[in-house]
C-alpha positions in Angstrom: 87.7 82.8 64.5 84.2 81.1 64.9 85.7 77.9 65.5 87.8 79.3 68.1 84.9 80.8 69.8 83.2 77.6 70.0 86.5 75.8 71.0 86.6 78.2 74.3 82.8 78.0 74.9 83.5 74.1 74.8 86.3 74.3 77.1 84.7 76.7 79.6 81.6 74.7 79.7 83.7 71.4 80.2 85.7 72.9 83.0 82.7 74.1 84.5 80.8 70.5 84.1 83.7 68.9 85.7 83.8 71.1 88.5 80.2 70.8 89.1 80.1 67.2 88.9 83.0 66.8 91.3 81.4 69.1 93.7 78.0 67.2 93.4 79.6 63.9 93.7 81.4 65.1 97.0 78.0 66.5 98.3 76.0 63.1 97.6 78.9 61.0 99.4 79.1 63.3 102.3 75.1 63.2 102.6 75.5 59.3 102.4 78.2 59.2 105.2 76.3 61.5 107.5 73.1 59.5 107.0 74.7 56.5 108.0 76.5 58.0 111.0 73.1 59.3 112.1 71.4 56.0 111.8 74.2 54.1 113.4 74.2 56.6 116.2 70.7 56.1 117.1 71.3 52.4 117.0 74.2 52.5 119.2 72.0 54.7 121.7 69.2 52.0 121.4 71.3 49.2 122.5 73.5 51.1 124.9 70.4 52.1 127.0 69.1 48.4 126.6 72.2 46.5 128.0 72.4 48.0 131.4 68.7 47.3 132.0 69.1 43.8 131.4 69.1 41.4 134.4 69.3 37.6 134.9 67.2 35.1 136.3 67.9 31.9 138.4 68.9 29.9 135.6 71.5 32.8 134.3 69.2 34.0 131.5 68.6 37.5 130.8 65.3 39.1 131.5 64.0 42.3 129.8 61.4 43.5 132.3 63.3 46.4 133.6 64.4 47.2 130.2 61.0 47.4 128.6 60.0 49.7 131.4 62.8 52.4 130.3 62.9 52.1 126.5 60.6 51.4 123.5 61.8 48.3 121.9 59.4 48.4 118.7 61.6 51.4 117.2 64.2 51.0 116.5 63.3 47.4 116.7 65.3 45.8 119.6 65.7 41.8 119.8 67.6 40.1 122.7 69.5 36.9 122.2 71.1 34.6 124.9 73.3 31.4 125.3 73.2 30.9 128.8 71.1 27.7 128.2 73.6 26.5 125.7 72.3 27.2 122.4 71.4 30.9 120.9 68.0 31.5 122.4 65.5 34.5 121.5 64.8 36.0 124.8 62.7 38.9 123.6 61.2 40.0 120.4 59.0 43.0 120.2 55.6 42.7 119.5 54.9 45.5 117.0 58.4 46.2 115.3 58.6 49.0 113.1 61.6 47.1 111.2 60.3 43.5 110.5 63.7 41.8 110.0 64.1 38.3 109.0 64.9 36.0 112.2 67.5 34.4 110.4 69.3 37.8 109.7 69.2 38.8 113.3 70.3 35.5 114.6 73.3 35.6 112.3 74.3 38.7 113.4 73.9 38.0 117.0 76.0 34.9 116.5 78.7 36.9 114.5 78.8 39.3 117.5 79.4 36.5 119.9 82.1 34.9 118.0 83.9 38.1 117.3 83.1 39.5 120.7 82.7 42.9 119.3 80.4 45.0 117.5 78.4 43.5 114.4 76.7 45.6 111.6 74.8 44.3 108.6 72.8 46.0 105.8 69.9 43.8 104.7 66.2 43.5 103.3 63.0 43.3 105.7 60.4 40.9 105.0 58.5 43.5 103.1 61.6 44.3 101.2 62.5 47.4 102.7 66.2 48.2 103.2 67.3 47.8 107.0 70.4 48.6 109.0 71.1 46.3 111.8 73.6 46.4 114.8 74.5 43.7 117.1 76.0 44.5 120.5 77.1 41.7 122.9 76.5 41.6 126.7 78.6 39.8 129.5 77.8 37.0 131.5 78.3 36.4 135.3 82.3 36.5 134.6 81.9 40.0 133.2 84.4 39.4 130.4 82.8 37.0 128.0 79.8 37.8 126.0 77.0 35.3 126.5 74.2 37.3 124.7 73.5 39.9 122.1 71.2 42.8 121.7 70.1 43.4 118.2 68.6 46.8 116.9 67.2 47.3 113.6 65.8 50.4 111.5 64.1 50.8 108.2 66.3 53.2 105.9 63.9 53.3 103.1 62.9 57.0 103.9 66.6 57.9 104.3 67.6 56.4 101.1 64.6 58.2 99.4 65.6 61.5 101.0 69.1 60.7 99.7 68.2 60.0 96.0 66.1 63.0 96.2 69.0 65.1 97.2 71.1 63.2 94.4 68.3 64.0 91.7 68.2 67.9 92.9 71.9 68.1 92.7 72.1 66.4 89.2 69.3 68.7 88.0 71.0 71.6 89.5 74.3 70.5 87.7 72.8 70.3 84.4 70.9 73.7 84.7 74.0 75.4 85.7 76.3 73.7 82.9 73.6 75.1 80.6 74.2 78.7 81.9 77.9 78.4 82.0 77.8 77.1 78.2 75.6 80.5 77.5 77.9 82.5 79.7 80.9 81.0 78.0 79.6 81.6 74.5 79.2 85.3 75.6 82.6 85.7 77.1 84.4 83.7 74.2 82.7 86.4 72.0 84.1 89.0 74.1 87.3 87.6 74.0 87.4 87.2 70.1 85.9 90.5 69.5 89.2 92.5 69.4 90.6 89.8 67.0 87.6 90.2 64.8 87.9 93.6 64.9 91.6 93.7 63.9 90.8 91.4 61.0 88.0 93.5 59.8 90.4 96.6 60.0 93.0 94.8 58.0 90.5 93.7 55.4 89.5 97.4 55.2 92.8 98.7 54.8 93.8 96.3 52.3 90.5 96.9 50.2 91.1 100.6 50.3 94.6 100.4 49.4 93.5 98.4 46.3 91.1 100.7 45.4 93.2 103.8 45.9 96.4 102.3 44.5 94.5 100.9 41.1 94.2 104.5 39.4 97.7 105.6 39.8 99.4 102.2 39.0 97.6 102.3 36.0 98.5 105.8 35.2 102.3 104.7 35.8 102.0 101.9 33.4 100.5 104.3 30.6 103.2 106.8 31.1 106.1 104.2 31.0 104.7 102.7 27.9 104.3 106.4 26.3 107.9 107.0 27.2 109.1 103.8 25.7 107.1 104.2 22.4 107.7 108.2 21.7 111.3 109.5 22.5 110.2 113.1 22.2 107.5 113.0 25.0 109.8 110.8 27.2 111.2 113.7 29.4 107.5 114.9 30.2 106.3 111.4 30.8 109.3 110.6 33.2 108.4 114.0 35.0 104.8 113.2 35.5 106.1 109.6 36.6 108.2 111.0 39.1 105.2 113.5 40.4 102.8 110.5 40.2 105.1 108.2 42.2 105.4 111.0 44.8 101.6 111.3 44.9 101.3 107.3 45.4 103.7 107.8 48.4 101.4 110.4 49.9 98.4 107.9 49.3 100.2 105.3 51.0 101.0 107.6 53.9 97.1 108.4 54.1 96.1 104.8 54.1 98.5 104.1 56.9 97.2 107.3 58.7 93.9 106.0 58.2 94.6 102.5 59.2 96.2 104.0 62.5 92.9 106.4 63.1 90.5 103.2 62.8 92.8 101.4 65.3 92.6 104.4 67.7 96.3 105.0 67.7 96.6 107.8 65.9 95.0 111.5 65.5 94.3 113.5 62.5 96.8 115.9 61.2 94.2 118.9 61.0 95.5 122.1 59.7 94.0 125.2 58.2 93.9 124.8 54.2 92.2 126.5 51.4 89.4 124.1 50.0 89.1 126.0 46.9 93.1 125.5 46.2 92.7 121.7 47.1 90.1 121.2 44.7 91.6 123.1 41.8 94.7 120.9 42.4 92.9 117.7 42.6 91.1 118.6 39.3 94.3 119.5 37.6 96.1 116.3 38.6 93.3 114.0 37.5 93.0 112.7 33.9 90.1 113.7 32.4 90.7 112.1 28.9 87.7 113.3 26.8 85.7 114.5 29.8 84.9 117.9 30.8 85.6 119.4 34.2 84.5 122.8 35.2 85.5 124.5 38.6 83.9 127.5 40.4 85.4 128.1 43.7 85.0 130.8 46.4 88.1 131.3 48.5 87.4 129.4 51.9 89.4 128.0 54.6 88.7 124.5 56.5 90.5 122.7 59.4 91.5 119.2 57.8 93.9 116.5 57.2 95.3 117.5 53.7 95.9 113.9 52.7 92.7 112.3 53.7 90.7 115.3 52.4 92.3 115.0 48.9 91.3 111.4 48.6 88.0 112.3 49.5 87.7 115.0 46.9 89.6 112.7 44.3 87.2 109.8 44.9 84.5 112.3 44.5 85.6 113.4 41.2 86.8 110.1 39.9 83.4 108.6 40.6 81.7 111.4 38.3 84.1 111.0 35.9 83.4 107.1 35.7 79.7 106.9 36.3 78.4 110.6 35.4 77.7 110.2 31.8 75.6 108.4 29.4 77.5 105.5 27.3 79.8 106.8 24.3 79.4 110.4 25.5 81.8 112.4 27.6 81.1 113.4 31.2 80.3 117.0 32.1 81.0 117.4 35.6 81.0 120.5 37.7 82.7 121.4 41.0 81.6 124.1 43.2 83.2 125.4 46.2 81.1 127.8 48.5 82.3 129.9 51.1 80.8 127.9 53.9 83.2 125.1 53.1 80.7 123.0 50.9 81.9 121.2 47.7 79.2 120.0 45.4 80.1 117.8 42.3 77.4 117.5 39.6 77.1 115.4 36.6 75.0 115.0 33.7 74.7 111.1 34.1 71.9 108.7 35.0 71.8 109.6 38.5 71.3 107.3 41.2 68.5 105.0 41.8 66.3 106.0 44.9 66.7 102.2 46.3 70.6 102.8 46.4 70.5 106.2 48.0 70.4 105.1 51.8 73.2 102.5 51.4 75.3 104.3 48.9 77.8 105.2 51.2 78.3 101.7 52.7 81.3 99.8 51.8 81.0 97.5 48.7 77.8 99.0 47.6 77.7 100.5 44.1 75.3 101.4 41.5 77.8 100.4 38.5 78.9 97.3 39.6 82.3 98.5 40.7 83.8 98.1 44.4 82.0 100.5 46.0 85.0 101.8 48.4 85.2 105.0 46.8 82.2 106.8 48.1 82.5 105.0 51.4 85.9 106.4 52.1 84.7 109.8 51.0 82.0 109.6 53.3 84.3 108.3 56.2 86.6 111.4 55.7 83.6 113.5 55.9 82.3 112.1 59.0 85.8 112.3 60.6 86.1 115.8 60.2 82.8 116.4 61.7 81.2 117.0 58.1 78.6 115.1 56.2 78.4 113.7 52.6 75.0 113.5 50.9 73.7 112.6 47.5 70.8 114.0 45.6 69.7 115.0 42.0 71.8 117.5 40.2 70.1 120.5 38.2 72.2 119.1 35.3 69.9 115.7 35.4 72.6 113.6 37.1 73.6 113.0 40.7 74.9 115.7 43.0 77.3 114.9 45.7 77.6 117.5 48.6 80.5 117.6 50.8 80.2 119.7 53.7 82.9 120.6 56.1 83.1 123.2 59.0 84.7 126.6 57.7 87.8 127.7 59.7 86.8 131.2 61.3 90.0 133.2 62.1 
Protein backbone atom coordinates (compact mmCIF):
# COMPACT_ATOMS: atom_id res chain seq x y z
CA UNK A 1 0.00 0.00 0.00
CA UNK A 2 2.90 2.36 0.69
CA UNK A 3 4.39 1.59 -2.72
CA UNK A 4 0.99 2.15 -4.30
CA UNK A 5 0.71 5.51 -2.57
CA UNK A 6 4.13 6.59 -3.86
CA UNK A 7 3.24 5.41 -7.36
CA UNK A 8 0.01 7.40 -7.29
CA UNK A 9 1.97 10.42 -6.08
CA UNK A 10 4.51 10.00 -8.88
CA UNK A 11 1.76 9.60 -11.47
CA UNK A 12 -0.08 12.69 -10.24
CA UNK A 13 3.16 14.70 -10.19
CA UNK A 14 4.21 13.51 -13.65
CA UNK A 15 0.82 14.35 -15.12
CA UNK A 16 0.90 17.81 -13.55
CA UNK A 17 4.50 18.35 -14.69
CA UNK A 18 3.73 17.39 -18.30
CA UNK A 19 0.71 19.70 -18.37
CA UNK A 20 2.63 22.61 -16.84
CA UNK A 21 5.61 22.13 -19.14
CA UNK A 22 3.37 22.03 -22.19
CA UNK A 23 1.56 25.17 -21.03
CA UNK A 24 4.84 26.97 -20.29
CA UNK A 25 6.28 25.97 -23.69
CA UNK A 26 3.17 27.27 -25.42
CA UNK A 27 3.37 30.55 -23.48
CA UNK A 28 7.08 30.99 -24.28
CA UNK A 29 6.50 30.25 -27.96
CA UNK A 30 3.53 32.62 -28.10
CA UNK A 31 5.56 35.38 -26.46
CA UNK A 32 8.40 34.88 -28.94
CA UNK A 33 6.03 35.04 -31.92
CA UNK A 34 4.28 38.11 -30.52
CA UNK A 35 7.57 39.95 -29.97
CA UNK A 36 8.75 39.13 -33.50
CA UNK A 37 5.49 40.39 -34.92
CA UNK A 38 5.71 43.57 -32.90
CA UNK A 39 9.29 44.21 -34.08
CA UNK A 40 8.38 43.46 -37.68
CA UNK A 41 5.38 45.77 -37.47
CA UNK A 42 7.55 48.65 -36.20
CA UNK A 43 10.08 48.08 -39.01
CA UNK A 44 7.37 47.86 -41.66
CA UNK A 45 5.82 51.08 -40.34
CA UNK A 46 9.19 52.84 -40.55
CA UNK A 47 9.75 51.70 -44.14
CA UNK A 48 6.19 52.43 -45.27
CA UNK A 49 6.46 55.97 -43.93
CA UNK A 50 9.88 56.55 -45.50
CA UNK A 51 9.33 55.34 -49.07
CA UNK A 52 6.54 57.83 -50.03
CA UNK A 53 8.75 60.69 -48.86
CA UNK A 54 11.63 59.76 -51.20
CA UNK A 55 12.12 61.90 -54.32
CA UNK A 56 14.54 61.76 -57.28
CA UNK A 57 17.06 64.25 -58.57
CA UNK A 58 17.91 64.99 -62.21
CA UNK A 59 20.11 61.89 -62.43
CA UNK A 60 17.35 59.64 -61.13
CA UNK A 61 18.97 59.09 -57.73
CA UNK A 62 16.75 59.06 -54.68
CA UNK A 63 16.88 62.03 -52.37
CA UNK A 64 16.01 61.89 -48.65
CA UNK A 65 15.56 65.55 -47.72
CA UNK A 66 11.79 65.40 -47.56
CA UNK A 67 11.94 62.03 -45.78
CA UNK A 68 14.14 63.37 -43.00
CA UNK A 69 11.69 66.20 -42.41
CA UNK A 70 8.95 63.64 -41.68
CA UNK A 71 10.57 60.72 -39.83
CA UNK A 72 13.45 60.01 -37.47
CA UNK A 73 15.83 57.74 -39.36
CA UNK A 74 18.07 57.11 -36.36
CA UNK A 75 15.75 54.72 -34.51
CA UNK A 76 14.73 52.38 -35.93
CA UNK A 77 17.82 52.88 -38.07
CA UNK A 78 16.96 53.56 -41.70
CA UNK A 79 19.45 53.26 -44.58
CA UNK A 80 18.64 54.02 -48.25
CA UNK A 81 20.25 52.27 -51.23
CA UNK A 82 19.78 53.09 -54.96
CA UNK A 83 20.91 51.51 -58.26
CA UNK A 84 20.11 54.42 -60.59
CA UNK A 85 23.84 55.00 -61.13
CA UNK A 86 24.39 51.37 -62.10
CA UNK A 87 25.80 49.90 -58.91
CA UNK A 88 24.11 49.58 -55.51
CA UNK A 89 24.92 52.91 -53.92
CA UNK A 90 24.36 54.04 -50.35
CA UNK A 91 22.22 57.19 -50.57
CA UNK A 92 21.73 57.78 -46.85
CA UNK A 93 23.10 56.49 -43.59
CA UNK A 94 21.83 57.99 -40.29
CA UNK A 95 24.45 59.88 -38.29
CA UNK A 96 23.44 58.50 -34.90
CA UNK A 97 21.94 55.06 -35.51
CA UNK A 98 20.52 53.22 -32.49
CA UNK A 99 21.26 49.92 -34.23
CA UNK A 100 24.84 49.83 -35.52
CA UNK A 101 24.43 47.24 -38.25
CA UNK A 102 27.35 46.15 -40.41
CA UNK A 103 27.35 47.82 -43.83
CA UNK A 104 27.86 44.47 -45.54
CA UNK A 105 24.72 43.05 -43.94
CA UNK A 106 22.67 46.06 -45.01
CA UNK A 107 23.96 45.90 -48.60
CA UNK A 108 23.38 42.13 -48.85
CA UNK A 109 19.80 42.46 -47.65
CA UNK A 110 19.11 45.38 -50.03
CA UNK A 111 20.55 43.39 -52.93
CA UNK A 112 18.37 40.41 -51.99
CA UNK A 113 15.29 42.61 -52.07
CA UNK A 114 16.15 43.91 -55.51
CA UNK A 115 16.78 40.40 -56.81
CA UNK A 116 13.58 38.96 -55.36
CA UNK A 117 11.52 42.10 -55.99
CA UNK A 118 9.92 41.56 -52.57
CA UNK A 119 10.48 42.15 -48.87
CA UNK A 120 13.55 40.58 -47.25
CA UNK A 121 14.14 39.82 -43.51
CA UNK A 122 17.27 38.91 -41.64
CA UNK A 123 18.43 38.36 -38.05
CA UNK A 124 22.05 39.30 -37.56
CA UNK A 125 24.52 40.86 -35.14
CA UNK A 126 25.54 44.49 -34.75
CA UNK A 127 29.10 45.73 -34.64
CA UNK A 128 28.94 45.66 -30.84
CA UNK A 129 27.54 42.12 -30.86
CA UNK A 130 23.93 43.00 -30.06
CA UNK A 131 21.23 41.02 -31.90
CA UNK A 132 19.50 42.91 -34.74
CA UNK A 133 16.38 42.46 -36.82
CA UNK A 134 16.64 43.85 -40.39
CA UNK A 135 13.94 44.55 -42.98
CA UNK A 136 14.53 45.65 -46.59
CA UNK A 137 11.69 47.16 -48.64
CA UNK A 138 12.23 48.08 -52.28
CA UNK A 139 11.00 51.20 -54.05
CA UNK A 140 10.36 51.59 -57.79
CA UNK A 141 11.98 53.76 -60.37
CA UNK A 142 10.41 55.94 -63.07
CA UNK A 143 8.59 52.99 -64.69
CA UNK A 144 6.73 52.36 -61.45
CA UNK A 145 7.14 48.56 -61.69
CA UNK A 146 10.74 47.53 -61.09
CA UNK A 147 12.58 48.08 -57.84
CA UNK A 148 15.57 50.38 -58.34
CA UNK A 149 16.40 50.93 -54.73
CA UNK A 150 15.69 49.71 -51.20
CA UNK A 151 15.12 51.08 -47.74
CA UNK A 152 16.68 48.92 -45.01
CA UNK A 153 15.45 49.38 -41.43
CA UNK A 154 17.16 47.86 -38.41
CA UNK A 155 16.32 47.58 -34.71
CA UNK A 156 18.18 46.22 -31.70
CA UNK A 157 16.37 43.18 -30.24
CA UNK A 158 18.58 42.66 -27.17
CA UNK A 159 16.01 44.17 -24.78
CA UNK A 160 13.20 42.07 -26.24
CA UNK A 161 15.30 38.91 -26.01
CA UNK A 162 16.24 39.73 -22.40
CA UNK A 163 12.57 40.24 -21.54
CA UNK A 164 11.75 36.98 -23.30
CA UNK A 165 14.44 35.11 -21.33
CA UNK A 166 13.16 36.65 -18.10
CA UNK A 167 9.65 35.45 -18.92
CA UNK A 168 10.95 31.96 -19.74
CA UNK A 169 12.90 31.84 -16.45
CA UNK A 170 9.85 33.03 -14.53
CA UNK A 171 7.66 30.39 -16.14
CA UNK A 172 10.26 27.67 -15.48
CA UNK A 173 10.52 28.68 -11.81
CA UNK A 174 6.74 28.82 -11.52
CA UNK A 175 6.44 25.36 -13.09
CA UNK A 176 9.01 23.96 -10.66
CA UNK A 177 7.14 25.39 -7.67
CA UNK A 178 3.79 24.16 -8.99
CA UNK A 179 5.21 20.69 -9.65
CA UNK A 180 6.49 20.59 -6.07
CA UNK A 181 3.11 21.71 -4.77
CA UNK A 182 1.37 19.14 -6.96
CA UNK A 183 3.68 16.44 -5.56
CA UNK A 184 2.69 17.38 -2.00
CA UNK A 185 -1.00 17.59 -2.90
CA UNK A 186 -0.75 14.32 -4.84
CA UNK A 187 0.82 12.61 -1.84
CA UNK A 188 -1.99 13.85 0.41
CA UNK A 189 -4.66 12.83 -2.09
CA UNK A 190 -3.08 9.42 -2.64
CA UNK A 191 -3.04 8.98 1.14
CA UNK A 192 -6.75 9.73 1.23
CA UNK A 193 -7.35 7.38 -1.68
CA UNK A 194 -5.53 4.48 -0.01
CA UNK A 195 -6.89 5.15 3.49
CA UNK A 196 -10.06 3.04 3.02
CA UNK A 197 -7.95 0.13 1.79
CA UNK A 198 -5.58 0.50 4.76
CA UNK A 199 -8.56 0.65 7.11
CA UNK A 200 -9.99 -2.50 5.55
CA UNK A 201 -6.66 -4.30 5.88
CA UNK A 202 -6.38 -3.21 9.51
CA UNK A 203 -9.90 -4.43 10.23
CA UNK A 204 -9.13 -7.71 8.53
CA UNK A 205 -5.97 -8.11 10.61
CA UNK A 206 -7.92 -7.28 13.77
CA UNK A 207 -10.64 -9.78 12.92
CA UNK A 208 -8.17 -12.59 12.20
CA UNK A 209 -6.19 -11.90 15.38
CA UNK A 210 -9.34 -11.79 17.51
CA UNK A 211 -10.65 -14.96 15.89
CA UNK A 212 -7.38 -16.78 16.59
CA UNK A 213 -7.41 -15.54 20.18
CA UNK A 214 -11.02 -16.46 20.93
CA UNK A 215 -10.97 -19.83 19.17
CA UNK A 216 -7.70 -21.04 20.69
CA UNK A 217 -9.20 -22.04 24.07
CA UNK A 218 -12.35 -23.81 22.84
CA UNK A 219 -10.32 -25.61 20.18
CA UNK A 220 -7.95 -26.92 22.85
CA UNK A 221 -10.94 -27.95 24.96
CA UNK A 222 -12.44 -29.84 22.02
CA UNK A 223 -9.20 -31.74 21.55
CA UNK A 224 -9.04 -32.56 25.27
CA UNK A 225 -12.63 -33.86 25.24
CA UNK A 226 -11.97 -35.94 22.13
CA UNK A 227 -8.86 -37.49 23.68
CA UNK A 228 -10.79 -38.22 26.89
CA UNK A 229 -13.56 -39.95 24.92
CA UNK A 230 -10.99 -42.09 23.07
CA UNK A 231 -9.19 -43.16 26.23
CA UNK A 232 -12.14 -43.70 28.58
CA UNK A 233 -15.24 -45.49 27.34
CA UNK A 234 -17.12 -44.79 30.54
CA UNK A 235 -16.86 -41.00 30.13
CA UNK A 236 -17.38 -40.98 26.36
CA UNK A 237 -21.05 -40.01 26.54
CA UNK A 238 -20.43 -37.12 28.91
CA UNK A 239 -17.45 -35.99 26.83
CA UNK A 240 -19.49 -36.06 23.63
CA UNK A 241 -22.28 -34.10 25.29
CA UNK A 242 -19.77 -31.46 26.39
CA UNK A 243 -18.26 -31.51 22.92
CA UNK A 244 -21.63 -30.76 21.36
CA UNK A 245 -22.21 -27.90 23.77
CA UNK A 246 -18.73 -26.56 23.17
CA UNK A 247 -19.19 -26.81 19.39
CA UNK A 248 -22.39 -24.82 19.68
CA UNK A 249 -20.57 -22.32 21.83
CA UNK A 250 -17.85 -22.02 19.17
CA UNK A 251 -20.55 -21.35 16.58
CA UNK A 252 -21.90 -18.56 18.76
CA UNK A 253 -18.35 -17.27 19.16
CA UNK A 254 -17.82 -17.13 15.41
CA UNK A 255 -21.13 -15.33 15.03
CA UNK A 256 -19.94 -12.81 17.59
CA UNK A 257 -16.69 -12.31 15.69
CA UNK A 258 -18.58 -11.70 12.48
CA UNK A 259 -20.90 -9.30 14.28
CA UNK A 260 -17.95 -7.34 15.63
CA UNK A 261 -16.36 -7.26 12.19
CA UNK A 262 -19.57 -5.82 10.73
CA UNK A 263 -19.82 -3.29 13.54
CA UNK A 264 -16.22 -2.14 13.03
CA UNK A 265 -16.88 -1.83 9.31
CA UNK A 266 -19.94 0.30 10.01
CA UNK A 267 -22.39 -2.07 8.30
CA UNK A 268 -24.07 -3.58 11.33
CA UNK A 269 -25.70 -2.66 14.64
CA UNK A 270 -25.52 -4.09 18.14
CA UNK A 271 -28.19 -6.69 18.93
CA UNK A 272 -29.07 -5.04 22.24
CA UNK A 273 -31.63 -6.67 24.47
CA UNK A 274 -32.45 -6.59 28.20
CA UNK A 275 -30.57 -9.40 29.97
CA UNK A 276 -29.67 -10.42 33.48
CA UNK A 277 -26.01 -9.57 33.98
CA UNK A 278 -25.78 -11.73 37.12
CA UNK A 279 -27.14 -14.78 35.29
CA UNK A 280 -24.81 -14.20 32.32
CA UNK A 281 -21.78 -14.00 34.63
CA UNK A 282 -22.89 -17.16 36.42
CA UNK A 283 -23.28 -18.95 33.08
CA UNK A 284 -19.80 -17.91 31.96
CA UNK A 285 -18.31 -19.03 35.28
CA UNK A 286 -19.99 -22.44 34.99
CA UNK A 287 -18.81 -23.00 31.41
CA UNK A 288 -15.21 -21.92 31.99
CA UNK A 289 -12.84 -24.78 32.87
CA UNK A 290 -11.20 -23.86 36.17
CA UNK A 291 -9.02 -26.97 36.67
CA UNK A 292 -7.46 -26.53 40.15
CA UNK A 293 -8.36 -22.84 40.40
CA UNK A 294 -11.15 -21.47 42.59
CA UNK A 295 -13.86 -19.08 41.39
CA UNK A 296 -16.42 -17.53 43.73
CA UNK A 297 -19.40 -15.47 42.67
CA UNK A 298 -21.40 -12.85 44.54
CA UNK A 299 -24.17 -11.42 42.40
CA UNK A 300 -27.12 -9.15 42.84
CA UNK A 301 -29.90 -9.22 40.24
CA UNK A 302 -29.40 -6.52 37.65
CA UNK A 303 -30.63 -6.02 34.08
CA UNK A 304 -28.53 -4.33 31.40
CA UNK A 305 -29.15 -3.56 27.72
CA UNK A 306 -26.43 -5.39 25.84
CA UNK A 307 -25.56 -7.77 23.04
CA UNK A 308 -25.44 -11.13 24.86
CA UNK A 309 -22.80 -12.73 22.65
CA UNK A 310 -20.39 -9.80 22.79
CA UNK A 311 -20.87 -9.27 26.51
CA UNK A 312 -20.33 -12.99 27.15
CA UNK A 313 -17.03 -12.77 25.30
CA UNK A 314 -15.93 -9.78 27.37
CA UNK A 315 -16.78 -11.52 30.66
CA UNK A 316 -15.10 -14.73 29.53
CA UNK A 317 -11.96 -12.81 28.58
CA UNK A 318 -11.80 -11.09 31.98
CA UNK A 319 -12.32 -14.38 33.83
CA UNK A 320 -9.83 -16.22 31.61
CA UNK A 321 -7.26 -13.48 32.17
CA UNK A 322 -7.69 -13.73 35.94
CA UNK A 323 -7.39 -17.55 35.91
CA UNK A 324 -4.30 -17.44 33.69
CA UNK A 325 -2.35 -14.63 35.32
CA UNK A 326 -3.97 -13.91 38.69
CA UNK A 327 -1.91 -16.29 40.79
CA UNK A 328 1.63 -17.02 41.83
CA UNK A 329 3.58 -19.76 40.03
CA UNK A 330 2.66 -23.22 41.31
CA UNK A 331 -0.36 -22.04 43.27
CA UNK A 332 -4.04 -22.11 42.24
CA UNK A 333 -5.79 -18.87 41.36
CA UNK A 334 -8.33 -17.38 43.73
CA UNK A 335 -10.77 -15.36 41.60
CA UNK A 336 -13.78 -13.51 42.96
CA UNK A 337 -16.59 -12.24 40.70
CA UNK A 338 -18.92 -9.60 42.06
CA UNK A 339 -22.00 -8.24 40.28
CA UNK A 340 -23.53 -5.09 41.81
CA UNK A 341 -27.06 -3.79 41.35
CA UNK A 342 -25.79 -0.76 39.38
CA UNK A 343 -24.53 -2.93 36.51
CA UNK A 344 -20.90 -3.21 37.70
CA UNK A 345 -18.87 -6.40 37.46
CA UNK A 346 -15.59 -6.64 39.37
CA UNK A 347 -13.07 -9.42 38.84
CA UNK A 348 -10.56 -9.74 41.71
CA UNK A 349 -7.57 -12.06 41.89
CA UNK A 350 -4.72 -12.65 44.31
CA UNK A 351 -1.93 -12.58 41.76
CA UNK A 352 1.07 -10.28 41.34
CA UNK A 353 -1.08 -7.39 40.07
CA UNK A 354 -0.47 -5.06 37.15
CA UNK A 355 2.79 -3.07 36.87
CA UNK A 356 2.14 0.66 37.10
CA UNK A 357 3.91 1.37 33.80
CA UNK A 358 1.43 -0.90 31.95
CA UNK A 359 -1.76 0.51 33.43
CA UNK A 360 -2.33 3.10 30.71
CA UNK A 361 -1.60 0.75 27.79
CA UNK A 362 -3.03 -2.49 29.17
CA UNK A 363 -6.20 -2.35 27.06
CA UNK A 364 -4.39 -1.60 23.81
CA UNK A 365 -4.06 -4.39 21.28
CA UNK A 366 -1.00 -6.61 21.67
CA UNK A 367 -0.13 -5.11 25.07
CA UNK A 368 0.27 -7.65 27.85
CA UNK A 369 2.03 -7.86 31.17
CA UNK A 370 2.69 -11.60 30.81
CA UNK A 371 3.83 -12.18 27.26
CA UNK A 372 0.43 -13.27 25.90
CA UNK A 373 -1.18 -11.84 22.76
CA UNK A 374 -2.84 -9.06 24.76
CA UNK A 375 -6.05 -9.29 22.71
CA UNK A 376 -8.40 -10.53 25.43
CA UNK A 377 -8.41 -7.34 27.47
CA UNK A 378 -8.52 -5.13 24.36
CA UNK A 379 -11.62 -7.00 23.17
CA UNK A 380 -13.24 -6.65 26.59
CA UNK A 381 -12.48 -2.92 26.62
CA UNK A 382 -13.89 -2.54 23.11
CA UNK A 383 -17.12 -4.34 24.14
CA UNK A 384 -17.47 -2.12 27.21
CA UNK A 385 -17.07 1.13 25.27
CA UNK A 386 -19.34 -0.10 22.48
CA UNK A 387 -22.13 -0.54 25.04
CA UNK A 388 -21.53 2.90 26.54
CA UNK A 389 -19.66 1.51 29.55
CA UNK A 390 -16.08 1.45 30.80
CA UNK A 391 -13.41 -1.05 31.76
CA UNK A 392 -10.82 -0.04 34.34
CA UNK A 393 -7.99 -1.79 36.17
CA UNK A 394 -6.79 -1.22 39.69
CA UNK A 395 -5.49 -2.99 42.79
CA UNK A 396 -7.65 -5.64 44.42
CA UNK A 397 -8.12 -5.91 48.19
CA UNK A 398 -6.93 -9.49 47.71
CA UNK A 399 -3.52 -8.14 46.66
CA UNK A 400 -3.77 -8.78 42.92
CA UNK A 401 -5.53 -6.97 40.11
CA UNK A 402 -9.11 -5.75 40.02
CA UNK A 403 -10.88 -5.27 36.69
CA UNK A 404 -14.08 -3.24 36.87
CA UNK A 405 -16.59 -3.48 34.04
CA UNK A 406 -19.35 -0.88 34.28
CA UNK A 407 -22.44 -1.04 32.08
CA UNK A 408 -25.52 1.21 32.15
CA UNK A 409 -28.25 -0.57 34.11
CA UNK A 410 -31.61 -1.13 32.44
CA UNK A 411 -34.41 0.90 34.01
CA UNK A 412 -37.95 -0.34 33.51
